[in-house]
N, C-alpha and C positions, 0 to 999 in steps of 0.2 A: 503494500500499500504507499510505501514511502517514494518520494520522488527520484528521478533517475540521477545517476552521477554525471559528471561533465561529459565522459566519453560517450554517453547516449544521445549528446545533442547532435541531430542530424548534419551533415557536413556543410549544407547549404545555410544553415544558420549561423551568424556569426556570434563569436563570445559574448560581444556586447548586447546583441538581441536577446541572448540565453539569460544573460542577468537581468535584463528589463522583465522578461517574463516570469522569472523567478520572485519578482516584487510584487506579482497578481496575489494579494492576500485575500482570503476568503474566510470570513468569521463563521463559526458554527459554535452551538451551545454543547459543552461535553468536554471530555479529555481525548488523548490520543487512544485510537480504538473504537471511539464511539461510532454507531450508525451514521451520525451526520458528517463525521468526516470522510465515512465510505461514499456518501452521497456527494460531497465536495469533489473526491478525486475521481469518481465515476463519471460526474457530470464535466467537470472542467478538464479533466486529465492530470498528469503528474506535474505539468508546470505551475499549477496554482499552489500556493504556499496555505495549507490549512492553518486557520488562526484560532485554538481553542479558547473559549470563554466561559466561565463559571456559570452563568445565567443567561435566559433569554435578553433581558434589558441590556446586558454587557454587550450582546451581539449588535443590538440596534445602536447602542452608543459608539461602538468600534467604527459602524458604518456611517454615522452621523458625523464623526470627528474627522473621517478620512483615513484613520489608521487601518482601515480594510476597504478594499476596492469593490468587494461584493459580500453577500452574506447567503447562506443556505440555511434554511429554517424548516422543521416539519410542521404541516397544517392540518394532516388528518392521516389516520390511520384506517385501513379497511376494516378493522375489527374493534379497535377502541374507541373510535370516532375522533371528534376534533379536538386539536392542542388549542384550547381557549386562550392561553396565554399569548400565543403568537397572534392570534386576531385582535387582542385587545391592545398589542403593541403596534400591529400594522395601521389601526385607525389613528394612534397617537403620533406617528413618525412619518416625516416626509420622504418615503419610499416608493418605489416602483417595481412592480413584479416583471421581470425580464424572461422568465422561462419556469417550466415545472418538470420536474423529475418523479418518476414513479418507481420507486425502488423496492424490490422484493426484501423483506426482512426475516431472516432465519435466526432465531434465537438458540443459543447454546448455554447449557448450564456448565459453569465452571467452579473448581475447587482446588485447592492444593494438591500438587502430585501425589500420588498414593492414596488419596481420600476415596472411599466407596460413596455411592449413592446413600446407602443405609446409614453412614455416619452423619449425614447432614440434619439439621434441625431448622436453619434459618437460611433464607435466601435473600439477597439484596439486589436491587434493580431500581431503574427509574419506574415510576408509578404506571408508566404508559406500558412498559414491557412486563410487569408483573400483571397488569390486567390482560395482555395478550397471551400470557401462560398461565392463566388462573386455573384452568382444567388440571393441568399437568402439576401445580404445586397441591391442589386439594387431593389429588389421586396419590400423591407421595407422602400427603400429611406434613407438608413444608410449611412454616410459618413466612410470610412475605413481609420483608422490611424494606421501605422506600429509601432510595438514593436519590442525588440530584442528576445522575447520569449513570448509563450501563456501564461505560468504562470505569467510572469512579468508583462504581461497586465492584469491579473486578480488582483495581488497585487496593480497595481496602481489604478484600479476602486476601491478597498477598501480602500485605502489611500486617494483618491481624495473626497470621499463622495459626488460625482455628481450623480443626477438620470438622466442626460442627456447621461452619459458615460456607456458603457458596454464592454465586453470582450469576445473574443472567445477562449475557453480553454477547459480543460476536467471537468469531474464531479469531480475528485480529487483536482482540482484547487479551485473548488466551495467550497468544505469542507473545505481545507486547509485555505482558506481566508475568510471563513464565508459568500460567496455571494449565492445569488438565481439563480437557474436555469431556464430562461425564457422560452427557447425553446431547445430541443434536437434534435440529428442528422440533423443539418443545413447543412452540408456539400452538395455540388451540385451532388455529385456521391455517390451512394448506396455503391458501392464496393471501398470505400476510403481507399486504403492501403499504407503505407509508408514502405520501405526496409531500415533497418538498418543493418551496419556493426558491427560486434564485432572485434575491433581491439586490437592487442597486439604489443609491440616492436618488431622489427625485429632484433634478435640477430646476430651478426657477426658469420661467418662460424666459426665452431669450439668449440662456446661457447653457443650452444643451451641449454636449461636448461634441466636438466633430467626429465624422464617421470613423477617422483613423483612431479614436478612443474606445470604440467598441470592444467588448472583453475579446471577440474572435480575433482581434488584432493584436491583443496583449498576450493571449495564450498561443501556445505552439499552433500555427495555422495548418489545418488537415488540407490536404489537396482535395480539388473537388470530386475527384473520383472515388475518394474515401469516404465522402459525406453520404449518409442513408439519404435515398430518395423519398420524398413525399408520395403519398398515394391518397390523392383528394377524394374524400366521399361527401357527397351532396349534404349540405347543411352542417358539416363537420369541420373540415379543413378550412376552406376558404384561402383568401390570398395570404402570403406571408406577412405578419406583422412588421411595421416599420422598425428598422434597427434590429431584428431578431437575432439572438446570439446564435452562436454555432459551437454547441458543446463538443466535448471530446469524440472523435469519431471512433477511436480505436476501442473503446469501451462497449461496442454492440449497442449503441443506442439508436432506437428506431422512431421516428416522429410519429405521433399518435393525435394529431389534430391541431387546432389553433382554438384557443380559449381569449375570452376577456373577461376581466375580472373588475367589479366595482363594489362600492358599498352606497347604501341609501338609507334615509329616513323618512319614512312616510307620515302623513298628517295624523293626529291622533282623533280619528271619526271612524265610524262603521264603514267598511268595505275599502278603507285605504290601501291595505296590501293587495287585495283583488285588483283594484284600479292600476297599482304600480306593475304587477306581474301581468297584466293583460297587454301590457305595451309589446311584451314579447311572445306572449300566446298568439295573438292575432297574426303575428309575422313567422309564425312556426319556428321560432327560435328556442332551441332547448337549453333548459338551465340544468347543468350538472350539478350544481351545489347552491343550496340556499339555507343560510344558519344565521342565528340572530345572537345579538350579544347585548346585554343590558348597559343603557346608558347611565354614566356615571351620575350619583347624586340621589339614587334610590327613587326615582320618579316614576318607575315602572315604565319606561319609555326603551324602545329597542333599536338598534342600528342592524340592519341585514347586510349580510355579505352573499354575493352572487357570482358564481362562474356560468358563463355561457359559451356555447358553441358558437366560434365565429370570430372574425377580426373587425377591427374599428374600421378597416379599408372596406367592408362591405356596407353597401347603401341601406339594406334592411336592419342592420345592427345600428348604423348611427341613428335612423329613423326611431328605432325603439327607444334608444338611449334619449334621444330628443323629448319623445312623449314621456319618458320616465321623469325627466326633469320638470314637467309641467305638473306631475301628478305629486313628486316627492317635495318635502322641506328641503332635502339635501342630497346631493349626489356626488360621489367622487370615483372617478376611473382610476383603478389601481393597476392597470396594464393591459396590453393585449400581446400575446406571447405564444410561442409554440410549446406542446407538450412532447416529453421524451418518456419513453420506457425501456427498461433494460431487457435485454435479451442476452442474459449471460448466465451460464450455470453457477457461477460462482457469485454472483450479485449478492449483497447483503452480509457475505462472510468477512 
């Protein structure tokens, strides 16, 4: 999972260019060996420098300060649901969504070398990981103990030296902290996938970076023949979003459509949400995600996050958003971007 040494740099890339590429820092929540780090390297490739952050607010602060060029944050798991803290931070920070990665997640049970499954009593991990492995833990009578990150849980097991303590984390975390893998693929759902957003700072109007500052220019540029070709499907892919990034081609990423994400607040009256969503229904625009987060202040008002199939370049999408603006009290476009899926047998390890 670590980046290449200097000898791995293709001969046509100069040493100066290689140094510039290594300065592309991508913030993620967790420690080395976390699934979020795997998402960074899968999406951006080995030229990105993963930047571990203790908490999600730290990730957004690094992005806002410019100490990170981009961020990779989980937003939803196919089994455990939304990562609510990410959505709350998205609405509070000036960021834009530049891409989505759908990463298969394979959880492993880790412990000190020589430990047997029957020796364990307590298993630590991130609350999301514990929720995704609930049935396994119950079946083996193991007590779930939350940690702030899967990789941090693995580190704690290595440091504690206790044979009754295990962790749920990745294969990479086991290698990084010298732990044994007692069981693999322990997640309750075989199709356990986490959606990650590639985030960048939302530049004020008139100060957007030039095309040369696109992440695809900063990362090791794949050759056109290496890039996976899109397979347009009616009502799903649409035109390429403006400034769409080109994730790492060597990690077997395949495009899975184009999305536009937005958040909105409807009026506090009967039928308000119905009228807002009608703007998309009348144009046969599919909403792939709709979730609500409470507004601060305890007023029982809600802000809605929506993902829809299609690009802002499509007239029907722009017309729907124009109508939404007439129905809602607040609308913010978070981004129009390509979705990527991983077709790799080792994804998530």
